[in-house]
N, C-alpha and C positions, 0 to 999 in steps of 0.2 A: 170959526168958519173962515175958510180961506178964499172963496170966490162965490160966484152966483150959480155955479154949476152943481147939479146934484150928481153924486157918484153912486153907482149901484153895483152890488155884488149879489150873485145868486148864492144863497146859503144852502148847501146841500151836503149829501153824504153818500159814499159808495156803499150803500146798504139798502135794504128793502124800505125801512122807514127811518126817519131822522128824528124830528121833534113833533110829529103829528101822528097820533096812534089810531089804528083801525081803518084808516082811509084806503089802505091797500086792498080792502075787500070790495071797493066800488069797481064796477066793470070798466069804467073809463080810466082807471089808474094803471100805470105801467111800471110801477116800482119793481115788479118781479124781474124786469129787464136790467137791473142794476149791474149784472155781470156781463152785459152785452156792450162791447166797445162801440158799436154803431149807435146805440142809444146815447152814449155820452158825447159822441161826435155831433149828433143832432142837437143835443143840449147846448154845446159850445157854440155852434153856428147860430142857434136861435138867440142865445144871450148876446152874442156879438151883433147880430142884426138889430137887437133892441138897445144898443148903446151901453150895455153893461161893461163895467171896467174889469170885472173878474168873476170867475166861478170860484167860490170859496168853499173848500172841502173841510168839513168837520171830520173828526176821527175819534175813536175810543179804543183803549186797550182793556181787555177783559170783558166780562159779561155781567149784566145787571142781576145780581143775586141777593140784594138786600131785602126786597119785598118777600114776605113770608119765609125768609131765611134760605131761599134756594133760587135757582135760575129758571125753574120750570115756566113761569109766566112769561119771562122775557123771551125764551126760546120759542114757546108755542105761539106767541103773538107778535113775533118779529120786532121786538123792542131793540133797535140798533143791533140786531142779531138775526141772520148772518150779516156780516159786513166784510168788505175787502179793503186793502191798503189803497189810499187814494193817489199817491204820487205816480204809480205805474200807468194811470190813465192819461197823464198830462201830455206825454209826447204825441199820442194819437190825436188828442184834442187840439194841440198846438199846430200840428201839421195841417189840420183842416181849417184853420183860422189864420187871421193876419194880425189882429190887434188886441184881442181880449186876453186878460191875464189869468193866472191860476194861483190861488192862495192855498197852500198845503199845510195842514196841521201836523206838527211833529212834537213829540214829548222830549224835553231835556232830561227827564228822569230816567228814561229807558233807552237812551242812545249815547254814543260817545261823540264828542264834538268834532274830532278829526274826521270820522266817517260821515257825520251829517253835513259838515262843511263841504266835503267832496260831492255828496249827493246833490246838494242845492246848487253848487257851481255847475254841475252837469245839467241840471234842469234849467238853469239860467241860460246856458249855452244853447240847448236844444229848443228853447222857446224864444230865442233872440231877446232875452231880458224881460220876460213877461211873468216871472215867478215871484211869489211872496211867501214868507215863512210866518205862519201863525204859531206863536210860541206858547205851548202849554206845559204843565207839569204833571198831569195825570192824577186822577182822583179815586179810581176804583180799587178797592182792596183786592179784588180778584185779579186785576192786572199785575199787581205786585207779586202775588203768589205765583202766577203763571210765568213770571219773568225772574224767578229765583230768589225773591226776598221773603222773609218770614212775615212781614207786614208792610203796609204802606208807610212811606216816609211822612213825617208830619209836615205841615205847610211850610214852616220856617226852614227846615232842611231842604225841602224841594226847591224853594225859591233861592236859597243860598247857593245850592248847586247850579240852578239855572243862571244866576248872575255870573258865576265863573265860567260856565259852559259858553255863554254868549261872548265873554271876553276872549276866550280861545278862538271862537269862530271869527270874530272881528279881526283878530290878528292874522288868521289864516287868509281871510278874504281880502283884507286891505293892505297888510304890511309885508306879506311874504314875497310876492312877485311885483316887480316894477312894471310900469305900463309898457315899456319897450323891451322887456326881457326876451320876448320871442322875436327872433330876427329872420329865421328861415333862409339862411345864407347857404345856398347849395354849393357854390364854388368853394367856400371855406369848410363845408361840411359841418356847419354849426346851426343847429335848430334854435337853441336857447342859450343866451349868454349866462353862464353860471354865476358871474359876478352880480347879476341883477335878480337872483333868486335867493331868498334869505330864510334862515331858520327863525322861529319865533321864540324858542327857548322858554316856553311857559312852564313854570314850576309852581303849582298852587296846592291848595289843601286837598282838592279832589282829583285834579288832573295833572299829568305830566306829559306835555306835548312839545317835543323839540322842533317839529316841522322839518323842512318847509312844506307848504301846501302842495298837494298832489295835482292840482288843476291850475292851468293858466288863468289869468283874470277873465271873468265872464262879463257880459255887457253891463250888469249892475254891480259887479263884485258882491257886495252885500245885498241879498234879496230884500225887497220891501218887507218891513217888520210889522205884523199885527200882534195884538195881545188883548186879553179880555179879563185881566185880573180884577176881582171885586173886593176881596178882603183888603184890610189895610196893607198887609205885606204884598199882596198881589198888585195893588195900586202903586206901591212904591217901585215895584219891579217895572210896571208898565210906564211909569213916569220917566224911568231911565232909558228904557229900550224901545218903546212903541213909537212907530210913526203914525199908526192908526189904531184906535181901540174899538172893540166891538162890545156893545152893551145890550143886554136883554132884560128890560123892565116892562111890566104891563102898563105903567102910567107915565104920563108926560113929566110929572113931578120927579119920579125916580130917574128918568133919563137926564133931565136938566141938572139934578143934583150931582149925578155921576160926571157929566160933562164939565160942569163948573169945578168940581173937586179935582178932576184929572188935569184940567188946564192950569189950575192953581199949583198943583204938584209939579207939573212940567216947568212952570215959571220959577218955582223955588229951586229947581235944579239948574237954572241958568239958561234954559232953553226958551225959545219963543213959543208961547202957548198957541199961537196961530199955526204953528208947524204940526200940531197934533190934529189929525182927522178923527172925527167921531162918527161911528156907524151904529145906530140902534137897529135891532131886529124889527121887522115889520111883516105882517101877514096880510097881503092884499087879496080880497075876494071881490072880483069885479064882474059885472054883467053889462049887457047893452043898455039896461035901464036899472034904476034903483031897485025896482020890484024884482027883476030877474036876479040881481045880486043877492037880495035877501032870501029868495027861494033857494038859491044855491047854498048860501050859508046855512040855512035850516037843514038842508039835506046833509051837509057836512057834519053838522052838530049831531044829527041822529046816528051817523056812522062812527062817531068817536067811541073808542074802546076805553071805558073808565078804568078797568082793571089794568090794562096795559099802561095807561097814563100814570097810575099809582106806582107801577113797577119802575117806570122811567124816573119819576120824581123821587122815589125812595133811594135810587142810586145817586141822583143829584144832591139830595139832602143828607145822605148817609143816615137815614131814619126810616125804619120799617113802618110805612103808613098803614099796613094791614092791621096793626095793633091799635089804631085809633078809630073812633066812631066818626061817620061822615059829618056829624054836627060838631065835632071837636074843633076848637080854634087852633090854627097853626101858630105855635109859639116860636119866638126867635131863639135860635141856638147858634153857637159858633161851631162850624163844621170843617173837617179836613177834606171834604168833598168840594162841591161848587157853592161857595159862600154867596155868590150873587143870586143863585136860584132861591135860597131860603130868604135872603134879604128882600127879594122882589115882592114877596108876599107878607113880610113882617115889618119892613122898615121904609119901603119906597113911598107909601102913602099912609101917614100917621092917622088919617081919619077913616081908614078901612081896615076891618078885621076879617080875615079870610078863614072859612072853615075848610076842613079836609075835602068835603064834597064840592064846595065851590071851586077850590083849586083844581080838583080833578076834572071838573067840567070845563073850566076855562083853559087849562093847560093842554087839553087834548088836541087843540089846534094851535101849533106854534109854540108850545111850552109857555115861556114867560114874556112873550112879546105882544104888543097891542095888535088887534085885528082891525083892519080898515075894510068896510063893506060899502059898495056903492057903484054908481055908474063910472065910466072912465073919467069924466070931469070931476066927480066927487072924490074919487081916490086921488087924482092929481092935486086937487085942492088941499087935501089933508097932507100929502107929502110936501107940498110947497109951504104949507103953514109950519110944519115941523122944521123945515129947512130955514125959513126966515125968522120965525119967532122963537123956536127952541135953540136954534143955532147949530143944528147937526149938519154934517158935510155930506151925508149920504145914508144909504140904508143897506142892510143885509136882508134881502128879500127871501122870506121863508116860504117853502112850498107846502101846499095842502094836498093836492093831487099832482101826480107827476106823469108827463110834463105839462099838464093842463094849466097849472097856476102860472108857470113861466110863459106859456104861449098866450094865455089871455092877457097877461100883463104887457107883453111885447106888442100884441096886436091892438089892444084897446087903450092902455094907459100911456104907453111910450109916445104915440102920436100927440097926445095932449101935452106931455112934458116938452116935446120938441117944439110944438107950436109956441110955448111960453119961453123958449130959449134956455130951458133947464137941462136939456140933454143934447149931445152932439147929433148931427144928422147921421143917417145911416151911412156905413162905409161906402165911399165912392160917390156920395151925393153931397154937393156943396163944398165949400172951402173951409174945412174944419182944422184949425191949427193943432188940435189934440190928436189928429189922426196919425197913428204910427208912434214910434218911439218905444222906450221901455215902459214897464208898468209904473215905475216911480216917476218917470217924466210925465206920464199922462196924469197921475194923481197930484203931483206936487210941482212939476216943472224943474225938479232938481235931478242931477245925475247920481247923487249919493245921499246918504243920511244927512240930516240938517246939522248945522253948527250946534255944538253942545251935546250932541248924541255921541255915545261911546264908539260908534262905528264911523264917525265923521273923519274924513281925511281931506286935505286940500287936493282937489283934482286938477 
């Protein structure tokens, strides 16, 4: 934990539903507006008003077709389908805001590093340095098939590719253009000094990239790096590359174990463990009173679509849950899909055994993250406790109804957190030293990746 400030991301997806199933059927939910730019601009403005650091966009390649062996349930019930690419929303949201950042999920499995580096440099330019890269390696078999592969790469190969992929990106972002390469000398007719633009000459096992980078240095050069690896290989990757990690566990025990393990791994790599920010997922359900919040929670629980939840989790686990009885216990397996999802229900709490039915009912609201229900003060109390006692740096706030979850949180919980000095004042109010700057500067106070990080360069 780096300071006494709680950092907040809105964890969302450019889709009808993200990690809560069935709630799109409620009349107050506006998830059907996911393809409306005005909707996302309003979301960005609301999150910025609430002191959020970023809108964090999840993404997925492929369709959830593990449950019952086909895609029918996922398509019928809007299980992350339909969905749109998230990065295209960012320029409009950035234009309408001043300080909030945007974390964009991209897969190193299905992109080329030269093209991705250029796209993120562009986003960093148009947002004035407010972009982050959530590095994933993709887990759905259907994605591999749609993108020209016979089958999904195994985890080891995906992460080996991702390691080299990131090395190429760092070289392009950090080493290719010197800070003063662009001179814009109209009299001499020289826009850029060629002597200060360099090839990277990367020759690796998977990529051959001579360079130079096609974009001049952006405000951050390397975008702020998020990662959420949960398997041993994924955690090793995160310990090398992540500036912040996102963890989704239903218990405090699981989050604490993950945070301690990741900070230990970061230290083993020669990095300062305090340089790693930890963001657990959280599902806030808040009302004016405790009773009102509980009534809302009960309404949400009744709207959960269990079949849709099982379709989502079947994709996460790479296990067809339709073949199991609701009373069957979830057994631990090693999966090439999302290892953290199966671990959350089999390893996070050694004293708890989850059945298929229990998992389906719990995960229908926020998948594998804890749910906090209560009055504004009660929800703020719980977030502050996690921050101070568990040692997390902030939270990825998961939505239940859209945009109601965000609006309730901003209108009811944020004033409590501001009163306690845990969030900055609203933009333009008070003297907030964190107001403005790049996303990395707001989160860490640094202009670039920390010492010991492979993207670190002396600035």
